[in-house]
C-alpha positions as CSV (number, residue, x, y, z in Angstrom):
1,M,86.3,51.3,40.4
2,R,89.4,49.4,41.4
3,Q,90.1,48.8,45.1
4,D,91.5,52.1,46.2
5,K,91.9,52.9,49.9
6,L,93.5,55.7,51.9
7,I,96.1,54.3,54.2
8,V,97.2,56.5,57.2
9,A,99.5,55.1,59.9
10,G,98.7,51.6,58.7
11,R,95.0,52.0,58.9
12,E,92.8,51.6,55.8
13,F,89.9,53.9,54.9
14,R,87.5,53.7,52.0
15,S,86.6,57.4,52.1
16,R,89.2,60.0,51.3
17,L,87.1,62.8,52.7
18,V,87.8,63.9,56.3
19,V,85.3,66.2,58.0
20,G,85.1,68.4,61.1
21,T,82.4,68.8,63.6
22,G,82.5,72.6,64.4
23,K,80.2,75.4,63.5
24,Y,77.0,73.3,63.4
25,P,74.0,74.7,65.4
26,D,73.3,71.4,67.1
27,L,74.5,67.8,67.4
28,E,71.6,66.4,65.3
29,L,72.6,68.4,62.2
30,T,76.3,67.5,62.9
31,Q,75.4,63.8,62.8
32,R,73.3,64.1,59.7
33,A,76.0,65.9,57.7
34,V,78.8,63.6,58.9
35,R,76.8,60.6,57.7
36,A,75.9,62.2,54.4
37,S,79.6,62.9,53.8
38,G,80.5,59.2,54.0
39,A,83.6,60.2,55.9
40,E,85.2,57.7,58.2
41,I,87.8,60.0,59.8
42,I,86.2,62.8,61.9
43,T,88.3,65.6,63.3
44,V,87.4,67.1,66.6
45,A,88.6,70.3,68.2
46,I,89.5,69.2,71.7
47,R,89.5,72.8,73.1
48,R,86.0,73.5,71.6
49,S,84.1,70.2,71.8
50,N,82.9,68.1,74.7
51,I,84.0,64.5,74.4
52,G,83.6,63.7,78.0
53,Q,85.6,66.4,79.8
54,N,82.3,68.2,80.7
55,P,80.0,65.4,82.0
56,H,76.9,67.7,82.3
57,E,77.0,69.0,78.7
58,P,75.9,67.3,75.4
59,N,78.7,64.9,74.4
60,L,79.8,64.8,70.7
61,L,80.6,61.1,71.1
62,D,76.9,60.4,71.5
63,V,76.3,61.3,67.8
64,I,79.8,60.4,66.5
65,P,80.5,57.1,68.3
66,P,84.2,56.1,68.3
67,D,83.3,52.5,67.6
68,E,81.9,53.6,64.2
69,F,84.2,56.4,63.2
70,T,87.9,57.1,63.6
71,L,88.2,60.3,65.7
72,L,91.0,62.7,64.8
73,P,91.5,65.0,67.8
74,N,93.0,68.3,66.7
75,T,94.8,71.2,68.4
76,A,92.7,74.0,66.9
77,G,93.2,77.3,68.8
78,C,96.8,76.5,70.0
79,F,99.3,79.2,69.3
80,N,102.4,77.5,70.8
81,A,104.0,74.1,70.8
82,Q,103.5,73.5,74.5
83,D,99.7,74.0,74.3
84,A,99.4,71.8,71.3
85,V,101.3,68.9,72.9
86,R,99.2,69.2,76.1
87,T,96.0,69.2,74.1
88,C,97.0,65.9,72.3
89,Q,98.0,64.4,75.6
90,L,94.5,65.3,77.0
91,A,92.8,63.8,74.0
92,R,94.8,60.6,74.5
93,E,93.7,60.4,78.1
94,L,90.0,61.2,77.2
95,L,89.9,58.6,74.4
96,D,91.6,55.7,76.2
97,G,95.0,55.9,74.6
98,H,94.0,57.1,71.2
99,D,97.2,58.1,69.3
100,L,96.1,59.5,65.9
101,V,96.0,63.3,66.1
102,K,95.9,66.3,63.9
103,L,98.5,68.9,64.9
104,E,98.0,72.6,64.1
105,V,100.0,75.4,65.8
106,L,98.8,78.8,64.6
107,G,101.0,81.8,64.2
108,D,98.5,84.6,63.6
109,A,95.0,85.2,64.9
110,R,93.8,87.0,61.8
111,T,95.0,84.7,59.0
112,L,95.3,81.5,61.1
113,Y,98.4,80.6,59.1
114,P,100.5,77.9,60.8
115,D,103.6,78.8,62.8
116,I,106.0,76.5,61.1
117,P,108.9,76.5,63.6
118,A,106.4,75.8,66.5
119,T,104.7,73.2,64.4
120,L,108.1,71.4,63.8
121,E,108.8,71.6,67.5
122,A,105.5,70.2,68.5
123,A,105.6,67.4,65.8
124,K,109.0,66.3,67.0
125,R,107.8,66.0,70.6
126,L,104.5,64.3,69.7
127,V,106.2,61.7,67.5
128,A,108.7,61.0,70.2
129,D,105.8,60.5,72.6
130,G,104.3,57.8,70.4
131,F,101.6,59.8,68.6
132,H,100.7,59.4,64.9
133,V,100.7,63.0,63.7
134,M,98.7,64.3,60.8
135,V,99.9,67.9,60.5
136,Y,98.4,71.1,59.2
137,T,101.0,73.2,57.4
138,N,101.2,75.9,54.7
139,D,101.7,75.1,51.0
140,D,105.5,75.1,51.3
141,P,107.1,72.0,49.9
142,V,110.2,72.4,52.1
143,A,108.1,72.6,55.3
144,A,106.2,69.5,54.2
145,R,109.4,67.6,53.6
146,R,110.7,68.6,57.1
147,L,107.6,67.4,58.8
148,E,107.7,64.1,56.9
149,E,111.3,63.7,58.0
150,L,110.3,64.2,61.6
151,G,108.0,61.2,61.3
152,C,104.5,62.7,60.7
153,V,102.1,60.2,59.1
154,A,100.4,62.7,56.8
155,V,101.0,66.3,55.8
156,M,98.0,68.6,55.3
157,P,98.8,71.8,53.4
158,L,96.3,74.6,53.3
159,A,94.5,75.4,50.0
160,A,93.7,78.9,51.4
161,P,93.2,80.4,54.8
162,I,91.0,78.4,57.2
163,G,87.3,79.1,56.6
164,S,87.9,81.4,53.6
165,G,86.3,79.2,51.0
166,L,88.7,80.5,48.4
167,G,89.7,77.1,47.0
168,I,93.2,76.1,46.0
169,Q,95.2,79.3,45.5
170,N,98.6,77.7,44.5
171,R,98.1,74.5,42.6
172,Y,101.7,74.2,41.7
173,N,102.9,74.2,45.3
174,I,100.3,71.5,46.2
175,L,101.4,69.5,43.2
176,T,105.1,69.7,44.2
177,I,104.2,68.6,47.7
178,V,102.3,65.6,46.3
179,E,105.2,64.7,43.9
180,N,107.8,64.8,46.7
181,A,105.9,63.1,49.5
182,G,106.3,59.6,50.7
183,I,103.3,59.9,53.1
184,P,99.6,60.9,52.4
185,V,98.9,64.5,51.4
186,L,95.5,65.9,52.3
187,V,94.4,69.4,51.4
188,D,93.3,71.1,54.6
189,A,91.6,74.5,54.8
190,G,90.1,76.9,52.3
191,V,87.8,74.5,50.4
192,G,84.6,76.3,49.5
193,T,82.6,74.0,47.2
194,A,82.7,70.6,45.5
195,S,84.8,71.7,42.5
196,D,87.6,72.8,45.0
197,A,87.6,69.3,46.4
198,A,87.7,67.7,43.0
199,I,90.6,69.8,41.9
200,A,92.6,68.8,45.0
201,M,92.0,65.1,44.2
202,E,92.8,65.6,40.5
203,L,96.2,67.0,41.5
204,G,96.9,63.7,43.2
205,C,96.2,64.5,46.8
206,D,95.3,61.5,48.9
207,G,92.3,63.2,50.5
208,V,90.6,66.5,51.6
209,L,89.8,67.8,55.0
210,M,87.0,70.3,55.5
211,N,84.6,71.8,58.0
212,T,83.3,75.2,57.2
213,A,82.5,74.4,53.5
214,I,79.9,71.9,54.8
215,A,78.8,73.4,58.1
216,G,78.5,76.9,56.7
217,A,76.5,75.9,53.6
218,K,72.8,76.7,53.3
219,D,72.1,73.0,53.3
220,P,75.0,71.3,55.1
221,V,73.6,67.8,54.5
222,L,73.3,68.3,50.8
223,M,76.7,69.9,50.6
224,A,78.2,67.0,52.5
225,S,76.8,64.6,49.9
226,A,78.2,66.8,47.1
227,M,81.7,66.8,48.7
228,R,81.5,63.0,49.0
229,Q,80.9,62.7,45.3
230,A,83.4,65.3,44.3
231,V,86.2,63.6,46.2
232,A,85.4,60.3,44.7
233,A,85.1,61.8,41.2
234,G,88.4,63.7,41.5
235,R,90.2,60.6,42.6
236,E,88.8,58.6,39.7
237,A,89.9,61.3,37.3
238,F,93.4,61.3,38.7
239,L,93.7,57.6,38.4
240,A,92.2,57.6,34.9
241,G,94.8,60.2,33.7
242,R,93.6,63.4,32.0
243,I,94.4,64.2,28.4
244,Q,97.2,66.7,27.7
245,K,96.3,70.3,27.3
246,K,96.9,71.5,23.7
247,R,97.1,74.9,22.2
248,F,95.0,74.1,19.1
249,A,92.1,71.9,18.3
250,E,92.2,68.2,17.6
251,A,89.3,66.6,15.8
252,S,87.3,64.0,17.8
253,S,86.8,62.2,14.5
254,P,90.1,62.3,12.6
255,L,90.1,62.6,8.8
256,E,92.7,59.8,8.4
257,G,91.2,56.5,7.3
258,R,87.9,58.1,6.1
259,F,85.8,56.2,3.6
260,F,85.0,59.2,1.3
């Protein structure tokens, strides 16, 4: 395959799969699944994970070392802009000036859909404060464009509600976001299995972020491997260019030029 790397905020990555570290029963399984995924960017919920703020508890960084992986602190669990900004600032302090973050500001505890006005406010403040912001949003092309205009380094539209496993519910909106974007687009939330990840990549997305689809599988390590291959296969299919869909059949061996 041709040299094809994901570039986010000027940093190059071979893998286009981003994985989370939540919902695993222990750190040993977390580490095994992360390694099986081949992911280089690992997202961490600062409010729910210990990365040093609790010195007497198991530290996630012992199994996901920052010198080997690019950590992506996220603001999961934040329901207003102020909390999201403070969480990113805490992550920067804990990680010695780390500036790449995933912003999510939720608007509803049941659906976990993003609060777009609050997300825009938080993004504006974080960008002004020197952060490189990858931002969780809904599948609204207008919201995605506004976030790009504010200076976010990647937009991450949901495929379906967080943890639902429903797969991409609105392919055309995702496609429109991809077609209009000048920054990477990564599908975030709602992936359930490998085919969902492949579809996202075939639409032209630059990557896929997932957590529950792997951590909640019967065999998380095997599912992580499946997702790794699905993302790679979907990317190759997008680059190769699929055939046009046709209403009627077209023979694989045409009659023109036959010998008898």
